[in-house]
C-alpha positions as CSV (number, residue, x, y, z in Angstrom):
1,M,107.6,101.2,76.2
2,D,109.4,102.9,79.0
3,T,106.7,105.5,79.2
4,V,104.0,102.9,79.5
5,L,105.9,101.0,82.1
6,G,106.5,104.2,84.1
7,L,102.8,105.1,83.9
8,V,101.8,101.6,85.1
9,R,104.4,101.6,87.9
10,T,103.2,104.9,89.2
11,A,99.4,104.7,88.7
12,L,98.8,101.0,89.4
13,P,99.6,101.1,93.1
14,V,97.1,104.0,93.6
15,F,94.2,102.3,91.8
16,L,95.1,98.9,93.4
17,A,94.9,100.5,96.9
18,L,91.6,102.2,96.1
19,A,90.2,98.9,94.7
20,L,91.3,97.1,97.9
21,G,89.4,99.8,99.9
22,V,86.2,99.2,97.9
23,L,86.7,95.5,98.3
24,C,87.1,95.8,102.1
25,R,83.8,97.7,102.3
26,R,81.8,95.3,100.0
27,K,83.2,92.1,101.5
28,Q,83.1,93.6,105.0
29,L,86.8,92.8,105.5
30,L,87.0,96.0,107.5
31,S,84.3,97.6,109.6
32,R,83.6,101.3,109.7
33,E,85.4,101.4,113.1
34,G,88.4,99.6,111.6
35,I,88.7,102.0,108.7
36,D,88.4,105.0,111.1
37,T,91.2,103.6,113.2
38,L,93.4,103.2,110.1
39,K,92.6,106.8,109.2
40,K,93.7,108.0,112.6
41,V,97.0,106.0,112.3
42,A,97.6,107.6,108.9
43,V,96.6,111.2,109.7
44,D,97.7,111.4,113.4
45,I,100.9,109.4,113.4
46,A,102.2,108.7,109.9
47,L,101.3,112.0,108.2
48,P,103.0,114.2,110.9
49,A,106.2,112.2,110.3
50,V,105.9,113.0,106.6
51,V,105.4,116.7,107.3
52,I,108.3,116.8,109.8
53,G,110.7,115.2,107.3
54,A,109.6,117.4,104.5
55,L,109.8,120.8,106.3
56,A,113.0,119.9,108.1
57,T,114.8,119.3,104.8
58,A,113.1,122.2,102.9
59,E,115.2,125.0,101.5
60,Y,114.0,128.3,103.1
61,T,114.4,131.4,101.0
62,G,112.4,134.6,100.7
63,K,110.6,133.1,97.7
64,S,109.6,129.9,99.4
65,L,108.2,131.8,102.3
66,I,105.9,133.7,100.0
67,L,104.3,130.5,98.8
68,P,102.2,129.7,101.9
69,L,100.8,133.3,101.9
70,V,99.8,132.9,98.2
71,I,98.0,129.7,99.0
72,F,96.3,131.3,102.0
73,L,95.0,134.2,99.8
74,A,93.9,131.7,97.1
75,G,91.8,129.9,99.7
76,C,90.2,133.1,100.8
77,L,89.5,134.1,97.2
78,G,88.1,130.7,96.4
79,L,85.7,130.8,99.4
80,L,84.5,134.3,98.3
81,L,84.0,133.2,94.7
82,G,82.2,130.1,95.9
83,K,79.7,132.0,98.0
84,V,79.0,134.5,95.2
85,L,78.8,132.0,92.4
86,C,76.7,129.5,94.4
87,K,74.2,132.2,95.1
88,K,74.1,133.4,91.5
89,L,73.7,129.9,90.1
90,K,71.3,128.8,92.9
91,M,73.4,125.8,93.8
92,P,71.7,123.6,96.4
93,G,73.0,123.2,100.0
94,T,74.5,125.6,102.5
95,L,77.9,123.8,102.4
96,T,78.4,123.9,98.6
97,P,80.5,127.2,98.8
98,F,83.0,125.4,101.0
99,L,83.6,122.9,98.3
100,M,84.9,125.6,96.0
101,C,88.1,126.2,98.0
102,G,90.8,124.3,99.9
103,F,92.1,120.9,99.1
104,E,92.6,117.6,100.7
105,G,96.4,117.6,101.1
106,G,96.6,115.4,104.2
107,M,94.4,112.5,103.1
108,L,95.4,112.4,99.5
109,G,97.9,115.1,98.3
110,Y,101.0,113.8,100.0
111,A,100.3,110.2,98.9
112,L,99.9,111.2,95.3
113,F,102.8,113.6,95.2
114,G,105.1,111.0,96.7
115,L,104.1,108.5,94.0
116,L,104.4,111.1,91.2
117,Y,107.8,112.4,92.2
118,P,109.5,109.7,94.3
119,G,113.0,111.3,93.7
120,E,112.0,114.8,94.9
121,S,111.7,116.3,98.3
122,M,108.2,116.2,99.8
123,S,108.9,119.8,100.9
124,A,107.7,121.0,97.4
125,F,104.2,119.9,98.4
126,A,104.6,120.6,102.1
127,L,105.1,124.3,101.6
128,I,101.9,124.5,99.6
129,D,100.0,122.5,102.3
130,L,101.4,124.9,104.9
131,G,99.4,127.8,103.4
132,Q,96.4,125.4,103.0
133,A,96.6,124.4,106.7
134,F,96.7,128.0,107.9
135,F,93.6,128.8,105.8
136,C,91.7,125.7,106.9
137,F,92.4,126.1,110.6
138,T,91.5,129.8,110.7
139,I,89.0,131.4,108.3
140,Y,87.6,128.2,106.7
141,K,86.9,126.3,109.9
142,A,85.6,129.4,111.7
143,L,83.0,130.0,108.9
144,L,82.2,126.3,108.5
145,T,81.4,125.7,112.2
146,G,79.6,129.0,112.7
147,S,80.6,132.4,114.1
148,N,79.7,131.5,117.7
149,R,83.0,129.9,118.4
150,S,85.5,131.9,120.4
151,M,89.0,132.5,119.3
152,K,90.3,130.5,122.3
153,T,88.3,127.5,121.2
154,M,89.5,127.7,117.6
155,V,93.2,128.0,118.7
156,K,92.7,125.0,121.0
157,D,91.2,122.9,118.2
158,C,94.1,123.9,115.9
159,F,96.8,122.9,118.4
160,S,95.1,119.6,119.3
161,T,95.8,118.4,115.7
162,P,99.0,116.2,115.4
163,V,99.7,117.5,111.9
164,V,99.9,121.1,113.2
165,W,102.5,119.9,115.7
166,G,104.3,118.1,112.9
167,V,104.4,121.5,111.0
168,I,105.7,123.3,114.0
169,A,108.4,120.6,114.6
170,G,109.4,120.6,110.9
171,L,109.6,124.4,110.8
172,L,111.7,124.5,114.0
173,L,114.1,122.0,112.6
174,G,114.3,123.4,109.1
175,A,113.8,127.2,109.2
176,T,116.1,127.6,112.2
177,G,118.9,125.6,110.6
178,L,118.8,123.1,113.5
179,Y,118.5,120.2,111.1
180,G,121.5,121.3,109.1
181,W,123.6,121.5,112.3
182,L,122.3,118.1,113.4
183,T,123.3,116.7,110.0
184,K,126.8,118.0,110.5
185,I,127.3,116.0,113.7
186,G,125.6,112.9,112.2
187,L,122.2,113.1,113.9
188,G,120.3,114.4,110.9
189,S,120.3,110.9,109.3
190,V,118.8,109.5,112.5
191,I,115.9,111.9,112.4
192,T,115.4,111.1,108.7
193,A,115.5,107.4,109.3
194,C,112.8,107.7,112.0
195,T,110.5,109.9,109.9
196,D,110.9,107.7,106.9
197,F,110.1,104.5,108.8
198,I,107.0,106.0,110.5
199,S,105.7,107.6,107.3
200,A,106.3,104.5,105.1
201,P,102.7,103.2,105.2
202,T,101.1,106.6,104.8
203,S,100.1,106.3,101.1
204,M,98.7,102.8,101.4
205,L,96.7,103.6,104.5
206,I,95.3,106.8,103.1
207,L,94.4,105.4,99.7
208,L,92.8,102.3,101.3
209,S,90.6,104.6,103.4
210,V,89.7,106.8,100.4
211,G,88.7,103.7,98.4
212,Y,86.5,102.5,101.3
213,D,84.6,105.7,101.3
214,L,84.1,106.2,97.6
215,D,80.5,106.7,96.8
216,V,80.3,105.3,93.2
217,K,76.5,105.6,92.9
218,G,76.3,109.3,93.5
219,L,79.0,110.3,90.9
220,L,76.7,111.0,88.0
221,Q,73.9,112.9,89.7
222,K,73.1,116.3,88.2
223,D,73.8,118.4,91.3
224,T,77.0,116.5,91.9
225,L,78.3,117.2,88.3
226,K,77.3,120.9,88.6
227,T,79.2,121.2,91.9
228,V,82.3,119.5,90.5
229,A,82.2,121.6,87.3
230,L,82.0,124.8,89.3
231,R,84.9,123.8,91.6
232,L,87.0,123.0,88.6
233,A,86.3,126.4,87.1
234,V,87.1,128.3,90.3
235,M,90.2,126.3,91.1
236,G,91.3,126.2,87.5
237,C,91.2,130.0,87.2
238,M,93.2,130.5,90.4
239,L,95.7,127.9,89.3
240,A,96.2,129.6,85.9
241,V,96.9,133.0,87.6
242,I,99.4,131.4,90.1
243,L,101.2,129.5,87.3
244,L,101.3,132.7,85.2
245,I,102.9,134.5,88.1
246,N,105.2,131.6,88.7
247,S,106.5,131.8,85.1
248,F,107.9,135.3,85.9
249,F,108.6,134.9,89.6
250,P,109.3,131.2,90.3
251,I,108.2,130.2,93.8
252,V,106.7,126.8,93.4
253,H,107.1,123.3,92.0
254,T,104.7,123.3,89.0
255,G,103.6,119.7,89.3
256,A,103.0,120.1,93.0
257,M,100.8,123.2,92.4
258,V,98.8,121.5,89.6
259,L,98.2,118.5,91.8
260,A,97.2,120.6,94.8
261,F,94.5,122.6,92.9
262,M,93.1,119.4,91.3
263,L,92.6,117.7,94.7
264,P,89.1,117.4,96.1
265,A,87.9,119.8,98.7
266,P,88.6,118.9,102.4
267,Y,87.0,115.6,103.3
268,V,85.9,117.0,106.7
269,V,83.1,119.1,105.1
270,P,80.2,116.5,105.4
271,I,80.7,116.3,109.2
272,F,79.2,119.8,109.4
273,A,76.0,119.0,107.4
274,D,72.8,119.5,109.4
275,R,70.6,117.3,107.2
276,P,71.2,113.7,106.0
277,E,70.3,114.7,102.5
278,E,73.0,117.5,102.4
279,R,75.5,115.1,104.0
280,K,74.9,112.6,101.2
281,Q,75.1,115.4,98.5
282,V,78.4,116.7,99.8
283,S,79.8,113.2,100.1
284,S,78.8,112.4,96.5
285,A,80.5,115.6,95.3
286,L,83.7,114.8,97.2
287,S,83.7,111.3,95.7
288,A,83.3,112.7,92.2
289,M,86.1,115.3,92.9
290,T,88.3,112.4,94.0
291,A,87.5,110.6,90.7
292,V,88.6,113.7,88.8
293,T,91.8,114.0,90.9
294,L,92.7,110.4,90.0
295,A,92.0,111.0,86.3
296,V,94.4,114.1,86.5
297,F,96.9,112.0,88.4
298,A,96.8,109.3,85.7
299,V,97.5,112.0,83.0
300,M,100.3,113.6,85.2
301,C,102.0,110.2,85.5
302,V,102.7,110.3,81.8
303,F,104.5,113.7,82.1
304,A,106.1,113.2,85.5
């Protein structure tokens, strides 16, 4: 009975928020402009507060610093495998290889991890997302937007993102020991109170936005299912290797790693589609990946 109640307590808020997002779209309770505004509040204001709080309180050791590098290399390998396999299997669309790597930590990962492990520090997921952010803002975005972009432009784009500044602020507080010193003089709790207050609505805002954008009609299309199956195969193989390494050389929270590699590809990919047909195809694939993530989340709720 306790297990069932725990599952309902963890999973029901997620599916309720998603359902409210779908309802807001169908009943036009929120316009596209309104949901885009909520996304900006979540990603540009609330999420940086989550990241600052997580990285400020993280425990920095040699092992923990290896983790972002592992995730960065996994992203590079996933992109390489994606390009090779999509060509071999004649997968449609020029953007399909970019759906085989990376994961949507900002718009989904933090929200689900916080619900799965409410008693644990968000730093377990934040260190994974640190490597993901480094990969996405360098190699991934450079190839996604084309090779004609200068290094100066890419750096400027990177540092114009509030989440990146949240990462920098969190690392400065945590890795330097500044947060520990502030805690000793009583100011650490003030920072924590501020970040907790600002980040409180993050999960609801993000999941409401995800629900609003879910494309239910495109979930069972043949090309969509092939794309999702290939991503699961690529990400699953890399996850298995990392967990095998982790069993001998522990560097990561297992639940956080499983969740990260079961997340959908970055939601930003459809923006770079040149044709409406491809944009619809990528959006359908991302919706299907989100459905798979939620199914995995429901299973993880039982064990978490």
